[in-house]
N, C-alpha and C positions, 0 to 999 in steps of 0.2 A: 778476596781471593788473590793471592800473590802469583804472578806469572814469572817464570824463570826467563830472563832476557838472554839475548845472544851474547851480550858482553859478559854477563856473569858466568856463562858456561864456556865462553871463549870458542864458540863455534861460528863458522861462517854460514852465510845464506846457502852456500852450496851443499851443506849437510842437512838442511831442513827440507821438509816435504809438505806441500799443501795438504790440508785435512782430507780432501777428496781422494788424493793419490794414496795417502797413508791408510785410509779406510779400505781402499781397493786392495792394496798390498796385504792387508791383514784380514781380508774376508769378513769385514764388518761394514757398518754404515756410518755415514756422517752423523746422523741423528743419534746413534749409539755413542759415538765419541763425544758429542756435545753433552749427552747425559752423564757420561763418566766424568766429564769436567765439572758439571754442575754439582756432583756429589763429592767432589774432591778425590776421586779414585785415579784419574789420569788427566793431568793438565797439559796443555800444549807447551812446547819448548819456547814458543814465541808467539805473541799476538801483535800484529801490526797496528800501531796506535791510530793510523790514518784510515786504513781500510777495514780494520777489525778481522782481517783474515787470520785463521789459525794455522800454525806451522808445527810440525812434529819432527823430532829427530828419529832416524831409522832405528837407533838403539832402543827407543821406547817400545819397539815391537815386542820386546821380551815381556813387558807388562801385559800387553794384549794377549800374548800366548798364555801367560799365567792365569789371566782372567778366564779365558776360554777353558783351560784345564780345570779350574775349580768349579766353573759353572756346569761342567760335565757331571759333577757329583751333586748337582742341585743346590749348591751353596747360593744363598742370596747375595746380592751385590752389597748389602749392608754387612754381611758376615765377611765377605771378601775384603771390603775396605778395612774392617776391624783387624782381620788377620794380617794384611799386608802393612798395616800401620803399627803393628806391635810385634815386629819380628824379634825384638829383644826380650819378649816374654813368651817362651815356648809353651807355657801352661795354657795360653789362650788357644794356640794351634791344637794342642791335645784335646781341650774341651770341645772346640768346634768340630773337630774330626770325629770324636766319639758321639757327639749329638747327631751328626749327619749320618754316621754309620748306623746308629740305632733307628733313625727315621727310615733309611733305605731298607733295613731289615724288616721293619713293619710294613713298608710298601710291598716288599717282596712277598710277605706272608698274605697280604690282601690279594695280590695278583694270583698267587697259588690257589687261594679260595675261589676266585673268579674262574680260573681254569677248571677247577673241579666242578663248579656249577655249570659251565658251558659243556663239559663232557657229559655231565648228568642229563642236561637238557637234550643234547644230541642223542644220547642213548634212549631217552624217553620218546623222542621223535621216531627213532627207528622201531621201537617196540610198538608204538601206536600204528604206524603204517604197516607193520607186519601182521598185527593182530586185529586191526579194526574190522576186517571182513572175514576173519578166521579165528573166532573166539573159542578155541578148543582148550580142553583140560591139559595141564602140564605140571611137571614137578621141577622146582628150581631150588638149588642150594644157595642160601644167603649167608653172608658173614654176620657177625654180631652187629647189631644196629642199636641206635639210641633215639628215643623220642622225648619230646617235651609235651606232656599231656595237659589237657584243659577240661575240667569237669563242667558239664552243663546241667541245667536243672531238669530239662525235659528230654524225652526220647528223640534222638536226632531223626529217626525214621518216621516219626509222626509230625515233624515240623513242616509247616508250609514254607514256600520259598522265602518269604519275608522274614519269618522267624529264624530260618537257617542263616540268612545273611546277617541278621542282627547278632546272632550268636558268634558268627565269624568276626564281626566288628569288635565285639567284647574281647574275644581271644586275641585279635590283632593288637589291641591296646595293651594287653598283658605282655605280649611278645616285645613290644616297644619298651615297656617299663623294665623288662628284664634285660634290655640291651642285646637282644637276639637279632640276627639279621633277618630282614623281611624277604630275602631272596627265596626262601622256601615256602612263603605263605601262599603261593598260588598252587600248592600241592598239599593242602590240609586233608588229613585222613581222619578215620574214626576207628575206635577199638571196641569190639564186642567180646565180652567175657566168654571164656571157654564153655562154662556151664549153660549160658544162654544159646550159644551156637549149637551145642550138642542137642539141645531140646527144641531147636528151631524157634527160639524166642528172639524176635528181632527187636531188641531193646538195647540201644547204646547211648550212653550219656557222657562219652569221653571223646573229644577231638584231640588231634595231635599234629605236630610237625616233626620231621626228622631233624636231628641236630648232629654236629660233627662227631661228638663223642661225649664221654662222661665229663661233666662240668661241675667242679667243686663249688662254684658259686650258685648253682641251682640244685636245691635239695631234692626236687621231685623229677629229675631226669630219670627215665625208665629204660632199662636194658631190654632189648628184644633179642631173644635167644637165637644163636646161629643154628643152621640145620636145614633140613628139607622142608619145603613148603608146597602145598597143593595150591594150584593157581587156576582161576578163571578170570576172564575179562568182561567188562560191561561198559555201557556208555551213559548211565544215569543212576541215581540212587534208587529210582523206582525199579529199574531193571535189576539192580543189585539185589533187592529184596527177593525178587523171584528166583534169581540164580543161587541164593544162599541155600535154598532147599535142594537145588540141583547139585551143588557142590557137596553138600552133606551126603546125599544119595550116592554120588560118584565115589566118595571115600569108602562107603560101606561095600559098594560093588567091587572095589579093588582091594578090599581087606586092609585098608589103611586106618590107623588110629590117630585121633586128635591129640596133639601134644601141648597145646597152649591156646592163647587167645587168638581170635580172628582179627585180621587187619583189613581195613578198606584203605587202599593207598591210591590217591589221585596221582597218576604218573604223568598226565599230559592234559593241559587245558589252555586253549588258545581261542578265546571268543572272537567272533567277527565284529567288525566295526558297527556301532549302533545296535548291537545285540544285547538285549536286556535279560539274558538268562545265561546260566553256566553251561559250558560245552565240555563236560568232563569225559575223560577216559580212565576207567578205574581198574586197578589190579586187585582182585579179591584174593586173599591168601590166608592160609591157616597152616601152622606147623604140624607135621605128621611123622609117624614112624611105622 
């Protein structure tokens, strides 16, 4: 590594600053400046051959300012070195900026998804605390929703806990293989066909998770119709089976007609530490008119 000497730059010692002072003036650390030197990004103006002290020229502060500016966009030090070493090649700047812009857009999209999830979790928490001791019938208008379904061999409502969990593990493996986010997997629901629900036949062989929208990469994403849904809440699959009959009877009493398949949506689940069973809160729903 070549070090620019005082003689070659024709500067006096009065114009040079010790590394510690230079670091303080530029709101950085001595360790950072030494690392910049080791990778050839910013070398001292002078190194005392006897003491090995590093000295910088105040004019080199512009380089530190530029490094801080570019790091603000998450450019790597490798990219910054490449960019500042090839200023006579503008295509490199264009390429690096476009790559970084694309990466930042992807990160923004991921953050927006996480914000949607946290809002959804917050809303589910509010629903749980509002209805956990007040599980009354209600009507809710839902927008169009989409689910990724998973067919199981046996009736979900006849599975024991171990069989149910094993089916969930198989479903989870499929979700991973399809590159779907696991963030929704703590809210796996089930679907009961309309004809079974109308006849009080509790036989469902389809699990599902909600997905953001129609996905051209997944052929079997299913659209759930928007509209008015009749709602009851319960705290277990066993309780759900009992309340299905109650929900059906309530629809008849109110003169409401079933318009589609019944959905069991687990909207809230937070098991306690060392708890070996599921702590579900379920929103039972069926479209009506």
